[in-house]
C-alpha positions, 0 to 999 in steps of 0.5 A: 799370646804366642805369635807364630812366624811363617817363612815365605821361603819355605812356602815357596820351596814347598810349591816349587815343581821339580826340575825334571817335571817338564822332561817327564811330560815329553810326548816325544822321548828320544829313546827308539824302541824296536818293533817285532817287524824290524827284528824280522827284517834284520833276521831276513837280512842276516839270512840272505847274507849267509845264503849268499856266503854258502852259495859262493862257497858252493860255487868255489867248491864246484870249481875246485872239483872241476880243476882237480878232475881236469888235472887228473884227466890230464895226468892220466892222458900224459901217462898213457901217452908217454907210457912207452917212452922208455921202451921206445927209447930202447928201440932207437938203437935198433933203427939206427943199426938198420939204417947203418946196415942199409947205408953200408951197402954200396949203391952199385950193389943195389942196382938192377945191374948187380949180379949179387942177388943175395946181397940185394935180397938181404938189402931189400929184407932189411929195408923192409924191417926198417920201414915196418919199425918206423911205421910202428913207431909212428903209430905210437907217436914216435917220429924221427926228425932230420935237422940238416940245414936248420939253425942249431937248437939246444932243445933238439940237437946235440952238437958233437963238433963244430967246423968252418964251412965256406958258404954256410952260415954260423950256427947252422947244422951241416951234417947229421950223425944221428937223426933225432926222435920225438915221442909226441911233443917230447924229445926222446933223443936229440939229433946228434949234429955238426954245427958251422963254426963262427969264424 
């Protein structure tokens, strides 16, 4: 009779549960699954961010457009204001000549006692012409300025000479050869002056 021997080890091997069996029965798996609601929330958040970005871009575009409009308006206004600059500058010599013509007539010849009626009439006519010219200048924003007694300013004055003048502060205008002219806030011609020299 043949006897059969069964290994106890093999029996244990056949009955042992797989090592991952307990893990596979875990009721709370660690992997999270996204729901359709989560996807919608995420999509809405992305859309909100896009809307905010587009609104910011729109506001910036509006601001840029307004800046361009204001800059263009300013340039147009400046061109209109200073369009006559060259023409007005050419007329300054005419105003100077009229002033010199008036200054050349002695005070005695201009008085009522003077018997030279022709010269008096000529003086009156030239004076009226000068007044009308200066009035037209002012109408278009051109005005003269006389800096006699003012501190020298290289932006407004052109120093033709310097001299020591007793009792006068150095750097002060003591003589004006030609008055200056401005077109609005822009210098058309600086005043030509003599300045007190430092001792």
